[in-house]
C-alpha positions in Angstrom: 29.8 5.2 -59.7 29.8 5.2 -55.9 26.5 4.2 -54.2 27.3 6.2 -51.1 27.4 9.9 -50.8 28.8 12.4 -48.3 26.7 13.0 -45.3 27.3 16.4 -43.8 26.9 18.6 -40.8 27.8 22.3 -41.2 30.0 24.2 -38.6 29.4 27.9 -38.5 27.1 27.3 -41.5 30.1 27.2 -43.8 32.5 24.5 -42.9 31.3 21.0 -43.9 32.0 18.2 -41.4 31.8 14.6 -42.5 29.2 12.6 -40.5 30.9 9.4 -41.7 34.3 10.4 -40.2 33.5 13.2 -37.8 36.1 15.4 -39.4 36.0 18.7 -41.2 36.8 18.8 -44.9 39.3 21.7 -44.5 41.1 23.7 -41.9 38.9 25.6 -39.5 41.5 28.4 -39.8 41.9 28.9 -43.5 41.3 25.9 -45.9 42.7 27.7 -48.9 46.0 28.6 -47.2 46.3 25.1 -45.8 45.9 23.7 -49.4 48.6 26.0 -50.6 51.0 25.2 -47.8 50.5 21.5 -47.7 49.7 20.3 -51.2 51.2 23.0 -53.4 54.3 23.9 -51.5 54.6 20.4 -50.2 54.9 19.2 -53.8 57.2 22.1 -54.8 54.4 23.6 -56.9 54.0 25.7 -59.1 57.7 25.5 -59.7 57.4 22.0 -61.2 54.5 22.7 -63.5 55.2 21.6 -67.1 53.0 20.5 -70.0 51.4 17.2 -69.3 51.8 17.5 -65.5 49.6 15.0 -63.7 48.3 15.3 -60.1 46.5 12.4 -58.3 44.7 12.7 -55.1 43.1 10.6 -52.4 40.0 12.4 -51.2 38.3 14.9 -53.6 36.0 16.3 -51.0 34.8 19.8 -51.8 37.2 20.2 -54.8 39.1 22.9 -53.0 42.5 21.3 -53.7 41.7 21.0 -57.4 40.5 24.6 -57.7 43.5 25.9 -55.8 46.0 24.2 -58.1 44.0 24.9 -61.3 44.0 28.6 -60.5 47.8 28.4 -59.9 48.3 26.5 -63.1 46.5 29.3 -65.1 48.2 32.0 -63.1 51.6 30.7 -64.2 50.7 31.0 -67.8 50.1 27.3 -68.6 47.8 26.9 -71.6 47.8 23.1 -71.9 45.6 20.9 -69.7 46.6 20.1 -66.2 45.7 16.4 -65.6 44.0 15.8 -62.2 42.8 12.4 -61.0 41.1 12.0 -57.7 39.8 9.0 -55.8 36.6 9.6 -53.7 34.5 7.1 -51.8 31.8 9.5 -50.6 31.2 12.1 -53.3 29.7 15.4 -52.3 26.6 16.8 -53.9 27.4 19.8 -56.2 25.1 22.1 -54.2 27.1 21.2 -51.0 30.3 21.8 -52.9 29.0 25.3 -53.9 28.1 26.1 -50.4 31.5 25.1 -49.0 33.5 26.8 -51.7 31.6 30.1 -51.2 33.9 30.5 -48.2 36.8 31.1 -50.6 36.0 34.1 -52.9 39.6 34.0 -54.2 38.9 30.8 -56.1 35.2 31.5 -56.9 35.8 32.1 -60.6 37.3 28.6 -60.9 34.5 27.2 -58.7 31.9 28.7 -60.9 33.5 27.3 -64.1 33.9 23.9 -62.5 30.4 23.6 -61.1 28.8 24.8 -64.3 29.9 21.5 -65.9 30.5 19.1 -63.0 28.1 16.1 -63.1 30.5 13.6 -61.6 33.1 11.4 -63.3 35.1 13.4 -65.7 35.2 17.0 -66.8 37.3 18.8 -69.3 38.4 22.4 -70.0 41.1 23.8 -72.1 43.4 24.0 -69.1 42.1 21.1 -67.0 41.3 17.4 -67.6 39.7 16.1 -64.4 38.7 12.5 -63.6 37.1 11.6 -60.2 37.1 7.8 -59.7 34.3 7.1 -57.2 34.6 4.2 -54.7 37.0 2.8 -52.3 40.6 3.7 -53.4 41.9 0.4 -52.0 39.9 -1.3 -54.8 40.1 1.4 -57.5 43.8 2.4 -57.4 45.3 -1.0 -58.2 43.4 -1.0 -61.5 44.3 2.6 -62.5 46.9 2.7 -65.3 48.1 6.3 -64.7 51.3 7.6 -63.0 51.2 10.9 -61.2 53.9 13.5 -60.9 52.5 14.6 -57.6 50.1 13.2 -55.1 47.8 15.0 -52.7 47.1 12.6 -49.8 44.0 14.2 -48.3 41.9 11.6 -46.7 40.3 12.3 -43.4 42.4 12.1 -40.2 44.3 8.8 -40.0 42.9 8.2 -36.5 39.3 8.4 -38.0 39.9 7.1 -41.5 42.8 4.6 -41.2 41.6 2.7 -44.4 43.0 5.5 -46.6 46.4 5.5 -45.0 47.4 1.8 -44.8 50.8 0.4 -46.0 49.2 -1.5 -48.9 47.6 1.7 -50.3 50.8 3.7 -49.8 52.5 1.0 -51.9 49.9 1.5 -54.6 50.5 5.3 -54.5 54.2 4.6 -55.0 53.5 2.2 -57.8 51.5 4.9 -59.5 54.0 7.7 -59.1 56.4 8.7 -61.9 60.1 8.6 -61.2 61.1 11.6 -59.2 57.4 12.2 -58.4 56.3 13.5 -55.0 53.6 13.2 -52.4 52.5 15.5 -49.6 50.0 15.3 -46.8 49.0 17.3 -43.7 49.5 14.4 -41.4 52.8 13.4 -39.8 51.4 10.2 -38.2 54.2 7.7 -37.8 52.5 4.7 -39.5 51.8 6.9 -42.6 55.4 8.0 -42.8 56.7 4.4 -42.4 54.2 3.2 -45.0 55.5 5.8 -47.5 59.2 4.9 -46.7 58.6 1.2 -47.1 56.9 1.9 -50.4 60.0 3.6 -51.8 59.7 7.2 -50.9 62.3 9.4 -49.2 60.2 11.0 -46.5 60.8 14.3 -44.6 58.9 16.0 -41.9 58.1 19.7 -42.6 56.4 22.5 -40.6 52.6 22.0 -40.7 49.9 24.6 -41.3 48.2 26.5 -38.5 47.9 24.4 -35.3 49.5 21.4 -36.9 53.1 21.3 -35.9 54.3 19.0 -38.7 53.3 17.6 -42.1 54.9 15.1 -44.4 56.7 15.4 -47.8 57.8 12.5 -49.8 59.9 12.0 -53.0 59.9 8.8 -55.1 63.5 7.6 -55.3 
């Protein structure tokens, strides 16, 4: 388990901002729509959903990405478990998660189900098998034996959290991606794109969400 936890300041009493990285956890405009645009559409979801589908993520944060994709998984009639693995160095306290997620009533039913069981680590439902691996992803990911069909690359801004965007870590992401798998992120930073390309992804720049002009989509060759 991680020995460090998220330290927060609240903007407008509802948007958590990381004290460690001086960066908000989700879009100040609409975090739910940003998740749908960047991570779901960016990975061609829910069109690719299939039994056994496995999503991996860098940066669990509030759990909003998980809840958004879990709700989409159930909405498309999937009855088997979605597999979701996330790497998080600074886990957020459940009460802080609840406070942040209250801003998104559309996913509140899934938030309530999740938080009723969440104690850190792993959590299982009929339609979700979640594992959150706590600690620095640079140490944790090389030892992970899974391969994801889609990656949500959702660390804090590369300018403020460069450790989660380095070429070595992007290579580990590639090494833990199934053939034909994808990755998506809100950032279009050049060094992130180059790192993904050097790791074996075909990288494209796509329209970003809100005020962000561009985002990045990647497909494992």
